[in-house]
C-alpha positions in Angstrom: 39.1 114.7 -17.2 35.3 113.1 -17.7 32.9 114.6 -15.7 29.1 112.7 -15.0 27.1 116.3 -14.4 23.5 116.1 -13.9 21.5 119.5 -14.1 18.6 118.6 -12.3 15.8 121.2 -13.4 12.6 121.9 -11.2 9.3 122.6 -13.1 5.5 122.7 -13.4 3.7 122.7 -16.1 4.3 125.7 -18.3 6.3 127.0 -14.9 10.0 127.5 -15.3 12.3 127.7 -12.2 15.7 128.5 -13.6 19.0 127.5 -11.3 21.5 129.6 -12.5 24.5 127.5 -11.3 28.3 127.4 -12.9 30.6 124.4 -13.5 34.2 124.5 -14.3 35.5 121.8 -17.3 38.7 121.5 -18.4 40.4 121.6 -21.9 40.4 118.3 -24.4 38.3 116.6 -21.9 36.3 114.6 -24.2 33.2 112.8 -23.6 31.5 114.8 -20.8 27.8 113.7 -19.9 25.4 116.5 -19.3 21.7 115.0 -18.2 18.7 116.4 -16.5 15.7 113.9 -15.1 13.9 111.8 -17.0 10.0 112.1 -17.9 8.2 109.5 -20.0 7.1 111.1 -23.3 9.2 113.9 -23.2 11.4 115.5 -25.7 14.4 117.4 -25.2 16.6 119.8 -27.2 20.2 121.1 -25.9 21.5 123.8 -27.5 24.9 126.0 -27.3 25.0 129.8 -26.6 28.8 131.1 -26.7 31.6 130.6 -29.2 31.1 127.7 -31.6 34.6 126.4 -31.2 34.5 125.8 -27.7 32.6 122.5 -27.2 30.2 120.8 -29.7 27.5 117.6 -29.0 28.6 114.8 -29.9 25.9 112.5 -29.4 22.1 112.4 -27.1 20.5 115.2 -28.7 16.7 114.9 -28.3 16.8 112.8 -25.4 17.9 113.7 -21.4 21.2 112.7 -22.1 23.8 114.2 -23.9 27.9 114.1 -24.5 30.1 116.8 -25.2 33.4 117.6 -26.1 35.1 120.5 -24.9 38.0 121.5 -27.8 38.9 125.4 -26.6 39.1 127.6 -23.2 36.2 129.8 -22.6 32.6 130.2 -21.7 29.7 128.8 -22.9 26.0 128.8 -21.7 24.6 125.1 -22.2 20.7 125.5 -22.5 17.8 122.8 -22.7 14.1 122.3 -23.3 11.4 119.8 -22.3 8.7 119.2 -24.3 6.1 117.0 -22.4 3.4 115.0 -23.4 0.9 117.6 -22.7 3.0 119.9 -25.0 4.0 122.1 -22.3 7.4 123.6 -22.0 10.1 123.8 -19.6 13.7 125.1 -19.7 17.1 125.6 -18.2 20.7 126.4 -18.9 24.1 126.1 -17.0 27.0 128.4 -17.1 30.5 126.7 -18.5 33.3 127.7 -18.0 36.5 125.5 -20.0 39.8 126.1 -18.4 42.9 125.1 -20.2 45.0 122.0 -18.9 48.4 122.9 -17.1 51.7 122.8 -18.5 54.0 121.6 -16.2 57.6 121.6 -17.0 60.9 119.9 -14.8 63.9 121.3 -14.6 67.8 119.8 -12.9 69.5 122.2 -10.5 72.6 120.7 -11.9 74.3 118.1 -14.0 71.8 115.4 -14.4 74.9 112.7 -15.4 76.8 111.3 -11.8 78.5 109.4 -10.7 76.7 106.7 -7.9 76.4 108.8 -4.7 75.1 111.7 -5.7 71.8 113.2 -6.9 70.3 116.0 -8.9 67.6 118.2 -6.9 64.8 118.1 -9.6 62.0 120.9 -9.6 58.3 121.9 -10.9 57.8 124.9 -12.6 55.2 126.1 -10.8 52.4 125.9 -7.7 50.0 123.2 -8.2 47.3 122.0 -6.2 48.4 118.4 -6.0 51.9 117.0 -7.4 52.9 113.5 -8.0 55.6 112.7 -9.2 56.6 109.0 -10.7 58.7 108.1 -7.5 55.8 108.8 -5.6 56.8 111.8 -3.9 54.2 114.6 -3.8 57.1 117.6 -2.9 57.6 120.8 -4.9 61.2 119.2 -5.9 62.8 115.6 -5.1 66.3 114.6 -5.4 67.0 112.0 -8.0 69.8 109.5 -7.2 69.6 106.8 -9.3 69.1 106.2 -13.5 65.7 106.8 -14.6 63.2 108.7 -16.7 61.5 111.2 -14.1 58.0 113.2 -14.5 55.4 114.7 -12.6 51.7 115.0 -12.6 50.0 117.8 -11.6 46.3 119.3 -10.8 45.3 122.8 -10.6 43.1 124.7 -9.4 40.3 123.9 -11.3 41.1 120.7 -11.4 42.5 120.2 -14.2 45.6 117.7 -14.5 48.3 116.7 -17.0 51.9 115.6 -17.0 55.3 117.0 -17.8 57.6 115.7 -20.3 60.5 113.8 -18.6 64.3 114.4 -17.5 66.7 111.5 -17.6 69.0 110.8 -15.1 71.9 108.9 -15.1 73.9 107.8 -12.1 77.4 105.5 -13.3 78.4 103.0 -11.0 81.0 104.3 -8.8 84.7 101.9 -8.8 85.4 100.7 -5.3 89.2 101.0 -4.6 90.8 97.9 -3.3 94.4 96.7 -2.7 96.2 94.2 -0.9 100.1 94.2 0.3 102.3 91.7 0.2 106.0 92.1 2.5 106.3 94.5 5.5 110.0 93.9 5.5 112.1 96.3 6.2 114.9 97.2 3.1 112.7 94.7 1.2 110.6 95.3 -1.4 106.8 95.7 -0.2 104.3 95.2 -3.4 101.0 96.9 -3.1 98.7 94.8 -5.5 95.5 96.9 -6.5 92.4 94.7 -6.9 90.0 97.7 -7.5 86.6 97.0 -8.7 86.0 98.4 -12.1 82.5 98.8 -14.1 82.7 96.9 -17.2 84.8 98.9 -20.2 85.8 101.8 -17.9 89.6 102.1 -17.3 91.2 103.7 -14.1 94.2 105.9 -12.9 95.6 104.8 -9.6 98.1 107.1 -7.2 99.2 105.7 -4.3 100.3 108.0 -1.1 102.6 105.5 0.6 102.8 107.4 3.8 106.1 109.1 3.7 105.4 111.6 1.4 106.4 109.1 -1.8 103.9 109.3 -4.3 103.8 106.6 -7.1 101.7 106.0 -10.2 100.1 102.7 -11.7 97.8 100.0 -11.7 100.7 98.0 -8.9 103.9 99.5 -7.0 106.4 98.5 -4.9 108.7 100.2 -2.5 111.0 99.1 -0.3 110.7 101.3 3.2 114.3 101.6 5.1 112.7 103.1 8.6 111.1 100.8 11.1 107.3 102.5 11.4 103.5 103.1 10.9 102.4 104.3 6.7 98.9 105.2 6.2 99.0 103.9 2.6 96.2 105.0 0.4 95.0 104.1 -3.0 92.7 106.6 -5.1 91.4 105.5 -8.4 88.9 108.0 -10.8 87.7 106.0 -14.0 86.8 107.6 -17.3 83.8 108.8 -16.4 85.5 111.0 -13.5 84.0 108.7 -11.0 85.9 108.5 -7.7 87.0 106.2 -5.0 90.0 106.1 -2.6 91.1 103.6 0.2 93.7 104.1 3.3 95.1 100.8 4.9 97.9 101.4 8.1 100.9 99.1 6.9 103.6 98.4 9.6 107.3 97.7 8.9 109.3 96.3 11.9 112.4 95.3 12.3 113.9 92.1 10.7 114.7 88.8 12.2 118.3 87.8 12.7 119.3 84.1 12.1 122.2 82.4 13.9 122.8 78.8 15.4 125.5 77.6 17.2 126.7 74.1 16.6 128.8 71.3 18.7 131.1 69.4 18.5 132.7 72.2 16.8 135.3 69.3 14.8 133.9 66.1 12.8 135.5 63.3 12.0 134.2 59.4 9.8 134.7 58.3 13.6 132.5 60.9 15.1 130.0 61.9 12.3 127.4 63.4 14.3 126.4 67.0 15.0 124.0 69.1 16.8 122.5 72.4 16.0 120.7 75.2 18.2 118.6 78.4 16.5 119.6 81.4 18.2 118.1 83.8 15.8 115.8 87.0 17.3 112.4 87.3 16.8 112.1 84.5 14.4 111.7 80.8 14.1 113.0 78.3 11.5 112.1 78.0 8.1 114.4 75.6 6.6 118.0 74.1 7.4 120.4 73.1 4.5 123.1 70.9 5.7 125.0 70.9 2.7 124.4 68.0 1.9 121.0 67.5 -0.3 119.2 67.2 3.1 116.7 69.3 4.9 115.2 70.1 8.1 112.4 72.2 9.7 112.9 71.4 13.0 114.0 73.8 15.8 117.3 72.5 16.6 118.1 69.2 14.8 120.8 67.2 14.6 122.6 65.4 11.4 125.0 62.6 11.0 127.1 63.5 8.0 128.4 60.1 5.7 131.7 61.4 3.7 134.2 63.9 4.8 134.5 67.3 3.8 133.2 71.3 4.2 129.6 71.6 4.3 128.0 75.4 3.8 125.1 74.7 6.5 122.2 77.3 6.1 119.8 78.3 8.5 116.9 80.3 6.5 114.3 82.3 9.8 111.2 83.8 9.1 109.0 86.5 11.8 105.1 87.0 12.0 105.4 89.3 9.3 107.1 86.5 7.1 110.1 88.5 6.4 113.2 86.4 6.4 116.6 86.2 7.2 119.4 83.4 6.3 123.1 83.0 8.1 125.6 80.4 6.4 128.3 78.5 8.2 130.9 76.1 7.2 131.1 72.6 9.2 134.4 70.7 8.8 133.8 66.9 8.8 138.2 65.5 9.3 138.9 62.2 7.6 140.9 59.6 10.3 143.6 58.2 8.8 142.6 54.7 10.5 144.9 51.4 9.4 145.6 48.2 10.6 148.9 46.7 9.4 150.3 43.6 11.0 154.2 43.3 11.6 154.3 39.8 10.4 153.3 36.9 7.8 153.7 33.5 7.0 153.5 33.3 3.5 153.1 29.1 3.6 149.7 28.9 1.9 148.0 27.6 5.2 145.0 29.9 4.3 146.1 31.8 7.8 148.0 35.2 7.5 149.6 34.3 4.1 150.0 37.8 2.6 150.9 41.3 3.6 148.8 44.5 3.3 147.1 47.3 5.2 143.2 47.2 5.7 141.4 50.5 6.8 138.1 52.4 7.1 137.1 54.0 4.1 140.0 52.9 1.7 137.9 52.8 -1.2 137.7 56.5 -1.2 141.4 57.3 -1.2 141.8 59.0 -4.8 145.2 57.6 -4.8 147.3 54.6 -3.1 150.9 53.7 -3.6 151.9 50.5 -1.4 155.7 49.6 -1.5 158.2 47.1 0.1 161.9 46.9 0.5 164.3 44.7 1.7 167.5 45.1 4.2 169.7 46.3 1.1 167.0 49.3 0.1 166.1 47.0 -2.5 162.2 47.1 -3.3 160.6 43.9 -4.0 156.7 45.0 -4.2 154.9 47.7 -5.0 151.2 48.5 -6.0 148.4 50.9 -6.6 145.8 48.4 -6.2 143.9 48.5 -2.5 143.1 44.5 -2.9 146.5 43.9 -3.9 148.8 42.7 -1.2 152.7 41.3 -1.1 152.9 37.6 -1.0 156.1 37.1 0.0 157.3 35.4 -3.6 160.6 33.5 -3.2 161.8 36.3 -0.8 163.9 34.7 2.2 162.6 35.3 5.5 164.0 38.2 7.2 162.5 41.9 8.4 161.3 44.1 5.9 160.8 47.8 4.9 157.0 48.8 4.1 156.0 52.3 2.9 152.2 53.6 2.4 151.8 56.7 0.3 148.2 57.6 0.1 146.0 60.9 -1.4 142.7 60.7 1.0 139.4 61.9 0.0 139.9 65.4 0.9 142.5 65.3 -1.4 145.5 65.3 1.6 148.6 62.9 0.9 149.2 60.7 4.2 152.7 58.7 4.0 153.0 55.6 6.7 156.3 53.3 7.0 156.7 50.7 9.2 158.7 46.8 9.8 157.3 43.5 9.2 158.9 40.1 9.7 158.3 37.2 7.0 158.3 34.4 8.7 158.9 30.9 7.1 
C-alpha cells in the first residue's frame, strides 16, 4: 500500500523542535514517499535507525523527498537533517512501525459441487475491519450458488490489505422432469412418454409412480387402468451427477363409450336398396361408419344405398372427449328380388314384332347359372339354352301350347325355378 507521508519540520536557525510522531505502514509496500518542506539552498540527509532488513532508501537521499521500500515487519526511526545555505543544521525524526499484511483464508461449510438450486456457505477465517468478496458482498460469509471462483479482499485494523486464494464452486445444471400422457381409456393402455430435459452429456434414471401403488421403471412406460378414477402420476428423474427433479400430473380415467345404432328398414332388396342408420351410442359421437362395401361416412345419422344383394358387415366406430373409442358391427342383408317378365304367346313370322320367346328381368347378367328349356305337349324338349341373350325362335315347331322351365342360380347362390305355358301362334 502506497502512502504519501509528509514529515513537517518546524525549525529556526540552529534551533530544532522535534515532533515525536509514529506512523503505521504495511510490509511489502514499496515506493513509500517521505518529504519535508523544501528550502532553497538546503541539503538533506536521511538515515534509518533500526534493523537493516526492515526498510531501505531506494531514491532521493540528499533531497527533501525520498522513497522507501518496506521489506519486513518491525519498528525503525527515520531521521532527516537539513543544512541550509548558512550551514545551519536542523533535525527531526519519526517512528515507523511496519505491520504484516493480513493472510485471509476462506473455507466452505459443505460441498463445493452441488446441483442447481443448492448453495454452499463460504466463510472468511477471521474478523477484519473491512471485507469485500468478489461478488461485491461485504459480509463475513456468503452463500455461493453459481459456478465461479470466489475470493475475498480484506483490510485489518492497521490499514493493511490482502486477498485470499480462491475456492472453485461448481453448480451443476439440474434435469427438468416432464412427460405427456397418451390414452385415458378404461381397460386400454395409457402411455406415459418421458419428455424431460437433460443436461448435455448426462443420462438419467426414471421412476414412475402410477397413483395406485404401482411403480414402473424406464424412460417411457405404459399401464392399463381397470378402474375409473383420478390417479396422481409422478415421474422422478436423477442424472449421473445425482441431480434430481420430479413432476406430478393427475390422470383422469373415465368410463369408455358404448357404440350402438339402429337401422330402417330392417330388410333390403334390390327393389328397395336404401337404408337409414341412427346413432344410439352412449357418451360418444360417431367417428366413422363403414358400410361394408368400401363406402364410409362420418355423418351422425347417414343413409346408404347398396348396389348389390348380399350380407354387409356395417361397423360404427365412436369416440368420446378423451379420444376413447368403441365399435359395434351389425349384419345387414340385402335380398335378391327375382323379377321376370315372360310373355304368354309369340308369333314367329319374321315381322319384327314378338318373333321370339324368352324371359326378361332385373339383374339377369348377375346370374351365376342359367337354364331355359321348352317342352311340347308330348313332353319332348324342343329348345334349351344357358345363354340369357338367346331366345326360342319357334323353329319348325307347330302352333300349339308349350311348357317352359327356367332354372337359375342368382347372385347370392340361391337356386330359383319358374315354369309356365306359352302359345306359339302362326
